[in-house]
Structures are given as structure tokens and as C-alpha cells.
Residue frames as a rotation matrix with the C-alpha (Angstrom) as fourth column:
MET 1
-0.874 -0.480 -0.074 95.82
-0.247 0.570 -0.783 -14.14
0.418 -0.667 -0.617 114.86
SER 2
-0.025 0.926 -0.377 93.04
0.156 0.376 0.913 -16.16
0.987 -0.036 -0.154 116.30
ASN 3
0.461 0.293 0.838 91.71
-0.736 -0.402 0.545 -15.83
0.496 -0.868 0.030 119.85
SER 4
0.989 -0.138 -0.044 93.05
0.142 0.873 0.467 -19.30
-0.026 -0.468 0.883 120.63
SER 5
0.298 -0.938 0.175 96.54
0.702 0.092 -0.706 -18.39
0.646 0.333 0.687 119.35
GLU 6
0.078 -0.174 0.982 96.54
-0.376 -0.917 -0.133 -15.12
0.923 -0.358 -0.137 121.33
ARG 7
0.773 0.369 0.516 95.54
-0.590 0.120 0.799 -16.90
0.233 -0.922 0.310 124.47
LEU 8
0.855 -0.494 -0.159 98.10
0.488 0.869 -0.075 -19.74
0.175 -0.014 0.984 123.94
ILE 9
0.076 -0.913 0.400 100.96
0.513 -0.308 -0.801 -17.30
0.855 0.266 0.445 123.53
LYS 10
0.153 0.150 0.977 99.87
-0.601 -0.771 0.212 -15.21
0.785 -0.619 -0.028 126.55
PHE 11
0.932 0.208 0.298 99.63
-0.363 0.537 0.761 -18.25
-0.002 -0.817 0.576 128.85
LEU 12
0.643 -0.749 -0.163 102.99
0.707 0.661 -0.251 -19.60
0.296 0.046 0.954 127.81
LYS 13
-0.052 -0.624 0.780 104.63
-0.022 -0.780 -0.626 -16.23
0.998 -0.050 0.026 128.40
ILE 14
0.437 0.292 0.851 103.21
-0.780 -0.349 0.520 -16.35
0.449 -0.890 0.076 131.95
LEU 15
0.997 -0.072 -0.005 104.38
0.068 0.918 0.390 -19.91
-0.023 -0.389 0.921 132.55
GLU 16
0.352 -0.921 0.165 107.83
0.516 0.044 -0.856 -18.94
0.781 0.386 0.490 131.45
LYS 17
-0.013 -0.271 0.963 107.92
-0.493 -0.835 -0.242 -16.30
0.870 -0.478 -0.123 134.20
ILE 18
0.578 0.355 0.735 106.85
-0.816 0.220 0.535 -18.76
0.028 -0.909 0.417 136.94
TYR 19
0.751 -0.242 -0.615 109.04
-0.022 0.921 -0.389 -21.75
0.660 0.306 0.686 135.75
ASP 20
-0.235 -0.970 -0.067 112.10
0.026 0.063 -0.998 -20.84
0.972 -0.236 0.010 137.74
GLN 21
-0.304 0.221 0.927 110.04
-0.885 -0.425 -0.189 -20.47
0.352 -0.878 0.325 140.86
LEU 22
0.785 0.600 -0.157 108.96
-0.542 0.787 0.295 -24.04
0.301 -0.146 0.942 140.79
SER 23
0.020 -0.790 0.612 111.05
-0.882 0.275 0.384 -26.45
-0.471 -0.548 -0.691 142.84
GLU 24
-0.645 -0.277 -0.712 112.14
-0.613 0.745 0.265 -29.92
0.457 0.607 -0.650 141.60
GLU 25
-0.905 0.401 0.142 109.87
0.197 0.690 -0.697 -31.46
-0.378 -0.603 -0.703 144.15
GLU 26
-0.119 0.897 -0.426 106.92
-0.303 -0.442 -0.844 -29.50
-0.946 0.028 0.324 142.68
ALA 27
0.769 0.227 -0.597 107.94
-0.616 0.020 -0.787 -30.14
-0.167 0.974 0.155 139.05
PRO 28
0.335 -0.698 0.632 110.03
-0.054 0.656 0.753 -33.25
-0.941 -0.286 0.182 138.91
VAL 29
0.834 -0.128 0.537 110.41
0.552 0.197 -0.810 -32.77
-0.002 0.972 0.235 135.09
LYS 30
0.771 -0.620 0.146 113.10
-0.599 -0.783 -0.166 -30.28
0.217 0.040 -0.975 136.08
MET 31
0.219 -0.687 0.693 115.21
-0.524 0.516 0.677 -33.25
-0.823 -0.512 -0.247 137.47
MET 32
0.592 0.090 0.801 114.55
0.509 0.729 -0.458 -35.15
-0.625 0.679 0.386 134.21
ARG 33
0.973 -0.158 0.167 115.89
0.029 -0.635 -0.772 -32.15
0.228 0.756 -0.613 132.34
LYS 34
0.525 -0.808 0.267 118.96
-0.823 -0.403 0.400 -32.13
-0.216 -0.430 -0.877 134.46
VAL 35
0.177 -0.431 0.885 119.77
-0.110 0.885 0.453 -35.79
-0.978 -0.177 0.109 134.00
LYS 36
0.701 0.203 0.684 119.24
0.607 0.334 -0.721 -35.50
-0.375 0.920 0.111 130.24
GLY 37
-0.228 -0.737 -0.636 121.35
0.230 -0.676 0.700 -32.37
-0.946 0.013 0.324 129.76
LYS 38
0.347 0.258 -0.902 121.83
-0.778 -0.458 -0.431 -31.58
-0.524 0.851 0.041 126.13
ASP 39
-0.712 -0.702 0.030 123.13
-0.586 0.617 0.526 -35.05
-0.387 0.357 -0.850 125.31
PRO 40
-0.079 0.791 -0.607 120.91
-0.955 0.114 0.273 -36.86
0.285 0.601 0.746 122.83
TYR 41
-0.437 -0.160 -0.885 121.96
-0.083 0.987 -0.138 -40.29
0.896 0.013 -0.445 124.07
ARG 42
-0.959 0.140 -0.246 120.97
0.257 0.070 -0.964 -39.52
-0.118 -0.988 -0.103 127.71
ALA 43
-0.560 0.804 -0.198 117.86
-0.753 -0.594 -0.283 -37.87
-0.345 -0.009 0.938 126.45
LEU 44
-0.172 0.417 -0.892 116.86
-0.669 0.616 0.417 -41.00
0.723 0.668 0.173 124.36
ILE 45
-0.567 -0.015 -0.824 117.51
0.322 0.916 -0.238 -43.59
0.758 -0.400 -0.514 127.02
THR 46
-0.963 0.254 -0.091 115.95
0.005 -0.320 -0.947 -41.46
-0.269 -0.913 0.307 129.93
THR 47
-0.389 0.866 -0.315 112.86
-0.901 -0.428 -0.065 -40.91
-0.191 0.259 0.947 127.96
MET 48
-0.200 0.226 -0.953 112.65
-0.473 0.830 0.297 -44.60
0.858 0.510 -0.059 127.12
LEU 49
-0.834 -0.233 -0.500 112.73
0.305 0.560 -0.770 -45.33
0.459 -0.795 -0.396 130.83
SER 50
-0.950 0.265 0.164 110.10
-0.309 -0.737 -0.601 -42.86
-0.038 -0.622 0.782 131.80
PRO 51
-0.300 0.926 -0.229 106.70
-0.483 0.059 0.874 -44.40
0.822 0.373 0.430 130.64
ARG 52
0.578 0.728 -0.368 104.41
0.009 0.445 0.896 -45.28
0.816 -0.521 0.251 133.55
VAL 53
0.042 -0.652 -0.757 107.01
0.950 0.260 -0.172 -44.21
0.309 -0.712 0.630 136.06
LYS 54
0.908 0.176 -0.379 107.18
0.326 -0.867 0.376 -41.10
-0.263 -0.465 -0.845 138.36
ASP 55
0.671 -0.683 0.290 109.94
-0.074 -0.451 -0.890 -38.70
0.738 0.575 -0.353 137.12
GLU 56
0.470 -0.539 0.699 111.64
-0.883 -0.280 0.377 -38.82
-0.008 -0.794 -0.607 140.56
ILE 57
0.584 -0.193 0.789 112.19
-0.097 0.948 0.304 -42.56
-0.806 -0.254 0.535 140.19
THR 58
0.882 -0.248 0.400 113.19
0.444 0.155 -0.883 -42.34
0.157 0.956 0.247 136.54
TYR 59
0.707 -0.621 0.340 115.78
-0.526 -0.782 -0.335 -39.70
0.473 0.058 -0.879 137.55
ARG 60
0.362 -0.521 0.773 117.39
-0.769 0.302 0.563 -41.88
-0.527 -0.798 -0.292 140.22
VAL 61
0.553 -0.122 0.824 117.55
0.299 0.953 -0.059 -44.99
-0.778 0.279 0.563 137.93
ALA 62
0.907 -0.263 0.328 118.80
0.255 -0.276 -0.927 -42.99
0.334 0.924 -0.184 134.89
ASP 63
0.617 -0.699 0.361 121.50
-0.755 -0.655 0.021 -41.36
0.222 -0.286 -0.932 137.02
GLU 64
0.260 -0.567 0.782 122.82
-0.489 0.621 0.613 -44.68
-0.832 -0.542 -0.115 138.28
LEU 65
0.726 0.025 0.687 122.65
0.505 0.659 -0.558 -46.22
-0.466 0.752 0.466 134.77
PHE 66
0.929 -0.305 0.211 124.73
-0.009 -0.588 -0.809 -43.43
0.371 0.749 -0.549 133.31
LYS 67
0.454 -0.773 0.444 127.35
-0.830 -0.184 0.527 -43.75
-0.326 -0.608 -0.724 135.92
ARG 68
0.151 -0.303 0.941 127.80
0.065 0.953 0.296 -47.36
-0.986 0.016 0.163 134.49
ALA 69
-0.061 -0.011 0.998 127.11
0.944 0.324 0.061 -46.49
-0.324 0.946 -0.009 130.87
PRO 70
-0.053 0.005 -0.999 127.96
0.093 -0.996 -0.010 -42.88
-0.994 -0.093 0.052 130.04
THR 71
-0.544 -0.181 -0.819 128.15
-0.766 -0.292 0.573 -43.72
-0.343 0.939 0.021 126.31
PRO 72
0.564 0.779 -0.273 126.07
-0.818 0.482 -0.313 -45.93
-0.112 0.400 0.910 123.99
GLU 73
0.018 -0.701 -0.713 129.20
-0.534 0.596 -0.600 -48.05
0.845 0.392 -0.364 123.43
LYS 74
-0.845 -0.415 0.337 129.33
-0.480 0.310 -0.821 -48.93
0.236 -0.855 -0.461 127.15
LEU 75
-0.091 0.904 0.418 125.56
-0.813 0.175 -0.555 -49.60
-0.575 -0.390 0.719 127.41
ALA 76
0.492 0.308 -0.814 125.76
-0.803 0.521 -0.289 -51.90
0.335 0.796 0.503 124.38
LYS 77
-0.280 -0.789 -0.546 128.43
-0.418 0.612 -0.671 -53.91
0.864 0.040 -0.502 126.12
MET 78
-0.542 0.128 0.830 126.55
-0.838 -0.013 -0.545 -54.35
-0.059 -0.992 0.114 129.38
GLU 79
-0.945 0.258 -0.202 125.01
0.232 0.962 0.143 -57.63
0.231 0.088 -0.969 130.25
ILE 80
-0.239 0.926 0.292 121.20
-0.118 -0.326 0.938 -57.55
0.964 0.189 0.187 130.14
GLU 81
0.276 0.384 -0.881 121.06
0.759 0.475 0.445 -58.86
0.589 -0.792 -0.161 133.75
GLU 82
-0.590 -0.543 -0.598 123.04
0.783 -0.566 -0.259 -55.94
-0.198 -0.621 0.758 135.00
ILE 83
-0.835 0.416 0.360 120.78
-0.130 -0.785 0.606 -53.49
0.535 0.459 0.710 133.12
GLU 84
-0.012 0.952 -0.305 117.79
0.200 0.301 0.933 -55.21
0.980 -0.050 -0.194 134.56
ARG 85
-0.105 -0.144 -0.984 119.12
0.976 0.174 -0.130 -54.96
0.190 -0.974 0.122 138.09
ILE 86
-0.929 -0.277 -0.244 119.58
0.327 -0.924 -0.197 -51.19
-0.172 -0.263 0.950 137.78
LEU 87
-0.766 0.630 0.125 116.12
-0.349 -0.572 0.742 -50.78
0.540 0.525 0.658 136.18
LYS 88
-0.679 0.466 -0.567 114.24
0.595 0.802 -0.053 -52.99
0.430 -0.374 -0.822 138.65
PRO 89
-0.661 0.473 -0.582 112.51
0.341 -0.501 -0.795 -49.97
-0.668 -0.724 0.170 140.40
LEU 90
-0.666 0.433 -0.607 110.79
-0.715 -0.602 0.356 -49.12
-0.211 0.671 0.711 137.12
GLY 91
0.334 0.870 0.364 107.62
-0.396 0.479 -0.783 -50.52
-0.856 0.118 0.504 135.76
LEU 92
0.991 0.112 0.073 108.18
0.013 0.466 -0.885 -52.99
-0.133 0.878 0.460 132.81
TYR 93
0.447 -0.884 -0.138 111.87
-0.671 -0.433 0.602 -52.94
-0.592 -0.176 -0.786 133.68
LYS 94
-0.060 -0.546 0.836 112.73
0.256 0.801 0.541 -56.17
-0.965 0.246 0.092 131.79
GLN 95
0.510 0.336 0.792 111.17
0.846 -0.028 -0.533 -54.91
-0.157 0.942 -0.298 128.54
LYS 96
0.981 -0.190 -0.037 112.82
-0.193 -0.972 -0.133 -51.52
-0.011 0.137 -0.990 128.98
ALA 97
0.202 -0.943 0.267 116.25
-0.312 0.196 0.930 -53.14
-0.928 -0.271 -0.255 129.65
ARG 98
-0.033 -0.216 0.976 115.99
0.723 0.669 0.172 -55.01
-0.690 0.711 0.133 126.39
ASN 99
0.774 0.455 0.441 114.84
0.634 -0.553 -0.541 -51.90
-0.002 0.698 -0.716 124.48
ILE 100
0.879 -0.428 -0.208 117.53
-0.379 -0.894 0.241 -49.69
-0.289 -0.133 -0.948 125.74
LYS 101
0.003 -0.870 0.493 120.33
-0.020 0.493 0.870 -52.27
-1.000 -0.013 -0.015 125.09
LEU 102
0.138 0.187 0.973 118.94
0.898 0.391 -0.203 -52.71
-0.418 0.901 -0.114 121.58
ALA 103
0.965 0.233 0.121 118.87
0.263 -0.875 -0.407 -48.95
0.011 0.425 -0.905 121.08
ALA 104
0.535 -0.835 -0.133 122.50
-0.434 -0.406 0.804 -48.68
-0.725 -0.372 -0.580 122.24
GLU 105
-0.173 -0.538 0.825 123.55
0.399 0.728 0.558 -51.47
-0.901 0.425 0.089 119.84
LYS 106
0.518 0.454 0.725 121.63
0.843 -0.127 -0.523 -49.83
-0.145 0.882 -0.448 117.02
ILE 107
0.934 -0.201 -0.296 123.31
-0.179 -0.979 0.100 -46.44
-0.309 -0.040 -0.950 117.68
VAL 108
0.140 -0.983 0.117 126.76
-0.447 0.042 0.894 -48.03
-0.884 -0.177 -0.433 117.64
ASN 109
-0.329 -0.292 0.898 126.30
0.423 0.804 0.417 -50.45
-0.844 0.517 -0.141 114.75
GLU 110
0.088 0.520 0.850 124.08
0.989 0.057 -0.137 -48.42
-0.120 0.852 -0.509 112.40
TYR 111
0.885 0.304 0.352 124.65
0.351 -0.933 -0.078 -44.83
0.305 0.193 -0.933 113.27
LYS 112
0.046 -0.994 0.103 128.37
0.495 -0.067 -0.866 -44.75
0.868 0.090 0.489 114.09
GLY 113
-0.514 -0.271 -0.814 127.78
0.844 0.008 -0.536 -43.95
0.151 -0.963 0.225 117.77
LYS 114
-0.984 0.174 -0.038 125.51
-0.166 -0.974 -0.154 -40.93
-0.064 -0.145 0.987 117.13
VAL 115
-0.368 0.924 0.105 121.79
0.437 0.272 -0.857 -40.69
-0.821 -0.270 -0.504 117.88
PRO 116
-0.603 0.120 0.789 119.97
0.775 -0.145 0.615 -40.03
0.188 0.982 -0.005 114.64
ASP 117
-0.810 0.142 -0.569 118.37
0.170 -0.872 -0.460 -36.62
-0.561 -0.469 0.682 114.26
THR 118
-0.726 0.656 -0.206 115.17
-0.516 -0.321 0.794 -37.32
0.455 0.682 0.572 112.35
LEU 119
-0.054 0.814 0.579 111.71
-0.923 0.181 -0.340 -38.34
-0.381 -0.553 0.741 113.52
GLU 120
0.677 0.353 -0.646 111.65
-0.643 0.710 -0.286 -41.22
0.358 0.609 0.708 110.97
GLU 121
-0.124 -0.796 -0.592 114.98
-0.207 0.604 -0.769 -42.75
0.970 0.027 -0.240 112.07
LEU 122
-0.777 -0.155 0.611 114.26
-0.618 -0.002 -0.786 -42.37
0.124 -0.988 -0.094 115.87
MET 123
0.193 0.919 0.342 110.89
-0.920 0.292 -0.263 -44.07
-0.342 -0.264 0.902 115.48
LYS 124
0.331 -0.202 -0.922 112.74
-0.476 0.807 -0.348 -47.18
0.815 0.554 0.171 114.02
PHE 125
-0.773 -0.624 0.114 113.99
-0.384 0.316 -0.867 -47.85
0.505 -0.714 -0.484 117.61
ARG 126
-0.185 0.669 -0.720 111.99
0.502 0.694 0.516 -50.39
0.845 -0.266 -0.464 119.56
GLY 127
0.045 0.303 -0.952 109.99
0.987 -0.162 -0.004 -48.67
-0.156 -0.939 -0.306 122.37
VAL 128
-0.745 -0.233 -0.625 110.26
0.239 -0.968 0.076 -45.18
-0.623 -0.093 0.777 120.71
GLY 129
0.165 0.887 0.431 107.06
0.961 -0.047 -0.272 -43.45
-0.221 0.459 -0.861 119.56
ARG 130
0.210 0.032 0.977 106.38
0.646 -0.754 -0.114 -40.06
0.734 0.656 -0.179 118.33
LYS 131
0.969 0.126 0.211 106.38
-0.079 -0.656 0.751 -38.39
0.233 -0.744 -0.626 121.81
ILE 132
0.629 -0.777 -0.026 109.86
0.329 0.236 0.914 -39.79
-0.704 -0.584 0.404 122.66
ALA 133
0.036 -0.614 0.788 111.25
0.999 -0.009 -0.053 -38.98
0.040 0.789 0.613 119.35
ASN 134
0.499 0.224 0.837 110.09
0.371 -0.928 0.026 -35.36
0.783 0.298 -0.546 119.56
ILE 135
0.981 -0.158 -0.109 111.54
0.054 -0.318 0.947 -35.00
-0.184 -0.935 -0.304 123.09
VAL 136
0.240 -0.957 0.165 114.99
0.646 0.284 0.709 -36.16
-0.725 -0.063 0.686 121.81
LEU 137
0.062 -0.143 0.988 114.72
0.890 -0.440 -0.119 -33.88
0.451 0.887 0.100 118.71
SER 138
0.862 0.349 0.369 113.89
0.195 -0.898 0.393 -30.98
0.469 -0.267 -0.842 120.94
ILE 139
0.771 -0.624 -0.125 116.94
0.192 0.041 0.981 -31.69
-0.607 -0.780 0.152 123.17
MET 140
-0.057 -0.811 0.583 119.03
0.855 0.262 0.448 -31.76
-0.516 0.524 0.678 120.02
GLY 141
-0.461 -0.032 -0.887 117.73
-0.104 -0.990 0.090 -28.20
-0.881 0.134 0.453 119.04
LYS 142
-0.946 0.212 0.246 115.62
0.288 0.196 0.937 -29.55
0.150 0.957 -0.247 116.18
PRO 143
-0.612 0.778 0.139 112.07
-0.774 -0.626 0.097 -28.10
0.163 -0.048 0.986 115.59
ALA 144
-0.450 0.568 -0.690 109.78
0.185 0.815 0.550 -30.40
0.874 0.119 -0.471 117.42
ILE 145
-0.323 0.456 0.829 107.01
-0.910 -0.391 -0.139 -30.34
0.261 -0.799 0.541 120.09
ALA 146
-0.855 0.057 -0.516 106.33
0.129 0.986 -0.106 -33.43
0.502 -0.158 -0.850 122.27
VAL 147
-0.153 0.886 0.438 102.77
-0.804 -0.369 0.466 -33.90
0.574 -0.281 0.769 123.38
ASP 148
-0.862 -0.034 -0.506 102.35
0.232 0.861 -0.452 -36.10
0.451 -0.507 -0.735 126.45
THR 149
-0.151 0.924 -0.352 99.35
0.889 0.283 0.360 -36.39
0.432 -0.259 -0.864 128.80
HIS 150
-0.232 0.059 -0.971 100.03
0.674 -0.710 -0.205 -33.09
-0.702 -0.701 0.125 130.58
VAL 151
-0.907 -0.201 -0.371 100.26
-0.102 -0.749 0.655 -31.14
-0.410 0.632 0.658 127.40
TYR 152
-0.742 0.670 0.019 97.16
0.265 0.267 0.927 -32.74
0.616 0.693 -0.375 125.94
ARG 153
-0.061 0.770 -0.635 95.06
0.994 0.104 0.031 -32.33
0.089 -0.630 -0.772 129.04
ILE 154
-0.371 -0.119 -0.921 96.02
0.473 -0.878 -0.077 -28.67
-0.799 -0.464 0.382 129.53
ILE 155
-0.949 -0.105 -0.299 95.52
-0.187 -0.576 0.796 -27.63
-0.256 0.810 0.527 125.90
LYS 156
-0.700 0.695 -0.164 92.39
0.160 0.376 0.913 -29.57
0.696 0.613 -0.374 125.28
ASP 157
0.036 0.782 -0.622 90.51
0.789 0.360 0.498 -29.87
0.613 -0.509 -0.604 128.58
ARG 158
-0.108 -0.100 -0.989 91.80
0.898 -0.437 -0.054 -27.12
-0.427 -0.894 0.137 130.85
TRP 159
-0.683 -0.187 -0.706 92.42
-0.035 -0.957 0.288 -24.20
-0.729 0.222 0.647 128.42
GLU 160
0.247 0.803 0.542 89.93
0.510 0.367 -0.778 -25.59
-0.824 0.469 -0.319 125.86
LEU 161
-0.144 -0.407 -0.902 92.04
-0.521 -0.743 0.419 -24.31
-0.841 0.530 -0.105 123.02
LEU 162
-0.588 0.015 -0.809 91.32
-0.742 0.389 0.546 -27.34
0.323 0.921 -0.217 120.79
GLU 163
-0.237 0.563 0.792 88.27
-0.790 0.363 -0.494 -29.09
-0.566 -0.743 0.358 122.22
ASN 164
0.781 0.574 -0.246 87.73
-0.592 0.553 -0.587 -31.15
-0.200 0.604 0.771 119.05
ALA 165
-0.283 -0.923 -0.262 91.30
-0.944 0.316 -0.094 -32.79
0.170 0.221 -0.960 119.28
LYS 166
0.800 0.481 -0.357 91.12
-0.488 0.869 0.077 -36.51
0.348 0.112 0.931 118.73
GLY 167
0.767 -0.604 -0.216 94.60
0.641 0.730 0.236 -37.29
0.015 -0.320 0.947 119.89
PRO 168
0.326 -0.738 -0.590 98.09
0.418 -0.448 0.791 -35.97
-0.848 -0.504 0.163 120.63
LEU 169
-0.528 -0.543 0.653 98.87
0.810 -0.093 0.579 -35.38
-0.254 0.835 0.489 116.92
ASP 170
0.377 0.718 0.584 96.00
0.765 -0.598 0.241 -32.84
0.522 0.356 -0.775 116.63
VAL 171
0.906 -0.014 -0.424 97.51
0.323 -0.625 0.711 -30.94
-0.275 -0.781 -0.561 119.56
GLU 172
-0.049 -0.998 0.037 100.96
0.590 0.001 0.807 -31.10
-0.806 0.062 0.589 118.19
ARG 173
-0.309 0.015 0.951 99.81
0.912 -0.279 0.301 -29.67
0.270 0.960 0.073 114.83
PHE 174
0.711 0.683 0.167 97.87
0.599 -0.713 0.366 -26.96
0.368 -0.160 -0.916 116.61
LEU 175
0.634 -0.562 -0.532 100.86
0.347 -0.408 0.844 -25.90
-0.691 -0.720 -0.063 118.82
MET 176
-0.367 -0.863 0.348 103.14
0.714 -0.021 0.699 -25.86
-0.596 0.505 0.624 115.63
GLU 177
-0.153 0.324 0.934 100.81
0.874 -0.397 0.281 -23.81
0.462 0.859 -0.223 113.64
ASN 178
0.795 0.557 0.239 100.17
0.355 -0.748 0.561 -21.22
0.491 -0.361 -0.793 116.37
LEU 179
0.789 -0.559 -0.254 103.70
0.050 -0.354 0.934 -20.77
-0.612 -0.750 -0.251 117.82
SER 180
0.641 -0.622 -0.450 106.90
-0.759 -0.424 -0.495 -19.51
0.117 0.658 -0.744 116.33
GLN 181
0.726 -0.286 -0.625 109.36
0.052 0.929 -0.365 -22.26
0.686 0.233 0.690 115.67
GLU 182
-0.393 -0.905 0.162 112.06
-0.175 -0.099 -0.980 -20.82
0.903 -0.414 -0.119 118.04
THR 183
-0.223 0.336 0.915 109.64
-0.970 -0.173 -0.173 -21.36
0.100 -0.926 0.364 120.97
TRP 184
0.477 0.562 -0.676 108.84
-0.536 0.795 0.283 -24.96
0.696 0.227 0.681 120.18
GLY 185
-0.264 -0.757 -0.598 111.68
0.028 0.614 -0.789 -26.38
0.964 -0.225 -0.141 122.27
LYS 186
-0.969 -0.177 0.173 110.36
-0.151 -0.134 -0.980 -25.12
0.197 -0.975 0.103 125.59
VAL 187
-0.151 0.987 0.060 106.64
-0.756 -0.155 0.636 -25.81
0.636 0.051 0.770 125.11
ASN 188
0.295 0.271 -0.916 106.73
0.123 0.940 0.318 -29.37
0.947 -0.207 0.244 126.55
LEU 189
-0.553 -0.596 -0.582 108.86
0.633 0.154 -0.759 -28.43
0.542 -0.788 0.292 129.50
LEU 190
-0.867 0.278 0.414 106.75
-0.410 -0.870 -0.275 -25.41
0.284 -0.408 0.868 130.46
LEU 191
0.053 0.996 -0.066 103.46
-0.793 0.083 0.603 -27.25
0.606 0.021 0.795 130.20
VAL 192
0.211 -0.062 -0.976 104.65
0.321 0.947 0.009 -30.39
0.923 -0.315 0.220 131.88
ALA 193
-0.831 -0.505 -0.236 106.13
0.398 -0.243 -0.885 -28.39
0.389 -0.829 0.402 134.83
PHE 194
-0.678 0.646 0.349 102.85
-0.695 -0.719 -0.019 -26.48
0.239 -0.256 0.937 135.05
GLY 195
0.228 0.773 -0.592 100.84
-0.481 0.618 0.621 -29.74
0.846 0.143 0.513 134.94
GLN 196
-0.126 -0.391 -0.912 102.88
0.531 0.750 -0.395 -31.33
0.838 -0.534 0.113 137.66
ALA 197
-0.875 -0.410 -0.258 102.95
0.442 -0.459 -0.771 -28.34
0.198 -0.788 0.583 140.05
ILE 198
-0.821 0.542 -0.179 99.74
-0.397 -0.767 -0.504 -26.51
-0.411 -0.343 0.845 139.53
CYS 199
-0.083 0.834 -0.546 97.40
-0.997 -0.071 0.043 -27.83
-0.003 0.548 0.837 136.86
LYS 200
-0.818 -0.402 0.412 97.44
-0.468 0.881 -0.070 -31.36
-0.335 -0.250 -0.908 138.21
PRO 201
-0.740 0.543 -0.397 95.14
-0.036 0.557 0.829 -34.14
0.671 0.628 -0.393 136.71
GLN 202
0.157 0.808 -0.567 93.42
0.737 0.287 0.613 -34.56
0.658 -0.514 -0.550 139.93
LYS 203
0.665 0.227 -0.712 92.76
0.702 -0.515 0.492 -31.63
-0.255 -0.827 -0.501 142.35
PRO 204
0.011 -0.649 0.761 94.35
0.721 -0.522 -0.456 -28.82
0.693 0.553 0.462 140.30
ARG 205
-0.279 -0.275 -0.920 95.77
0.886 -0.443 -0.136 -26.05
-0.370 -0.853 0.367 142.51
CYS 206
0.166 0.406 0.899 93.52
0.757 -0.636 0.148 -23.23
0.632 0.656 -0.413 141.04
GLU 207
0.877 0.242 -0.414 94.01
0.471 -0.596 0.650 -21.29
-0.089 -0.765 -0.638 144.27
ILE 208
0.212 -0.869 -0.448 97.63
0.148 -0.425 0.893 -20.50
-0.966 -0.256 0.039 143.27
CYS 209
-0.008 -0.230 0.973 97.34
0.945 0.316 0.082 -20.53
-0.326 0.921 0.214 139.50
PRO 210
-0.598 -0.321 -0.734 98.31
0.162 -0.946 0.281 -17.28
-0.785 0.049 0.618 137.74
LEU 211
-0.977 0.207 -0.059 95.89
-0.087 -0.128 0.988 -17.98
0.197 0.970 0.143 134.81
THR 212
-0.605 0.793 -0.065 92.52
0.698 0.489 -0.523 -18.32
-0.383 -0.362 -0.850 136.55
ASP 213
-0.330 0.500 -0.801 91.20
-0.228 -0.865 -0.446 -14.97
-0.916 0.035 0.400 135.25
GLU 214
-0.075 0.206 -0.976 91.16
-0.986 -0.159 0.043 -16.38
-0.146 0.965 0.216 131.70
CYS 215
-0.930 -0.368 0.020 90.97
-0.365 0.926 0.092 -20.08
-0.053 0.078 -0.996 132.37
PRO 216
-0.212 0.910 -0.357 87.81
-0.684 0.123 0.719 -21.82
0.698 0.397 0.596 131.01
TYR 217
-0.249 0.060 -0.967 88.24
0.431 0.901 -0.055 -24.75
0.867 -0.430 -0.250 133.39
TYR 218
-0.916 -0.153 -0.371 88.38
0.401 -0.349 -0.847 -22.39
0.000 -0.925 0.381 136.46
SER 219
-0.765 0.644 0.010 85.33
-0.637 -0.760 0.130 -20.42
0.092 0.093 0.991 135.23
SER 220
0.026 0.833 -0.553 83.24
-0.668 0.426 0.610 -23.60
0.743 0.354 0.568 134.93
LYS 221
0.599 0.256 -0.758 84.50
0.194 0.873 0.448 -25.97
0.777 -0.415 0.474 137.48
GLY 222
-0.256 -0.866 -0.429 87.25
0.709 0.134 -0.693 -24.40
0.657 -0.482 0.580 139.64
LYS 223
-0.201 0.122 0.972 85.48
-0.222 -0.972 0.076 -21.53
0.954 -0.200 0.222 141.30
GLY 224
0.855 0.467 -0.225 84.82
0.067 0.332 0.941 -23.56
0.514 -0.820 0.252 144.38
VAL 225
0.242 -0.814 -0.528 88.45
0.970 0.202 0.133 -23.07
-0.002 -0.544 0.839 145.17
ARG 226
0.946 0.217 -0.240 88.99
0.267 -0.943 0.200 -19.59
-0.183 -0.254 -0.950 146.57
LYS 227
0.368 -0.856 0.363 92.05
0.297 -0.262 -0.918 -17.63
0.881 0.445 0.158 145.20
GLY 228
-0.210 -0.647 0.733 94.64
-0.545 -0.545 -0.637 -17.08
0.812 -0.533 -0.239 147.96
LYS 229
0.803 0.482 0.350 93.24
-0.556 0.395 0.731 -19.72
0.214 -0.782 0.585 150.28
């Protein structure tokens, strides 16, 4: 086992211990997890709504939408104007309204009301890329790791586990190669919560981070923040 692999596993075990201590205000991804539940339909639609939007806003909008359309059949029958009205607080809401209505129609007409469970089929949906597809697969219990900006930043720039990564796919492969498959489903959740609450893009909270003793970022740039301050 490489040094990078050992550090990765150690860090994730520590994050797993502190995850329950983080509030929804600190780590809004916990709200997103709540609205998605274990329903592939809710996971797909919620994740399609989330790009370029704060999780707190996505949560409120998705919650309202699912009260009107708890199933893909009901969403497919909604008028586009009504969907747009609900989605208006989101960025690119008209485009997202079209995309989720098309997704619901595709689920109903081509997949007999069930969200498909392969990366290839999910990526046929308009507005669904590899990250969104992997989030849905993970919710479905399939072996997948979604790499978003938090995951990419922490693995590559903060922990420096894969400094030569050229994009999210490199980080995804690294994580899959160095973690046991049964842990894949929680990797995104743990790292996003950590990235939102502590290892923030701007002004990371190194003073409360449990990983500073072994964190390359803290060693090189974060020592101006005193522990316990």
C-alpha cells in the first residue's frame, strides 16, 4: 500500500468520525442527502437542479417540487410553466425545467418508470454528466464515486494526494484504485461535508481541522492560523 493510499484511508476514517458532529448549516450537503433519500428519481432530479446553486436553495426548491411531483409520472405531466415557477430561485431555471421534464418523460416512456442503473444510460439524459450519474448510482447502492469541486480540491490541492491530476476523472480513478468498493458510496458525502464546513475553498478553517498534523496545505500555507484560536 502506497503512502498516498494510507493517508487517504486514514483521513477518511477521521472524517467519518466527525461527520455526525457537523450541522446542516455547516454542511448543507446533509440537507441534500435528506431530500434525496434513497430514491433514484429524487436523487436524479435534485442533482440536476444543483449546479451553480447553493445546497440550501436547491433543498428548498426540490422539496417544493417533490410535493407537486413525487413520481416521474407526475413530473412528466406537469406544465413547463409550473415547473419554471417552482425552479425560479435557481440559476438557469428555464433550462433546468426543460431538462428535468425531459428526464421524467424519458424515465416513463423508455424505462418503464424506473431510473436506469448504469452510467451509460444515465448520461443519455440531457443535463446529466458523469458526476451527476455517479451520484445517482451511489444512491442506488451501485459502485460509484462522484468527484465534484470539493472532492477534486481536497484530494489534489489540499491533501496533495494526486498533484498531477488533470481533471475529475483522474481523481475518480485514484479513489477507486485506493479504496475498497464498499466505501465508495460515502466518499463524496464525507469530502463534500468536510469541504463545506472546514476545508472551504476560501479561508479554510484550519484552526478547527482534525487533520492539520498531516495536511500538506496546512504545513505550507495554513500555519498562520493558530490551532484552537
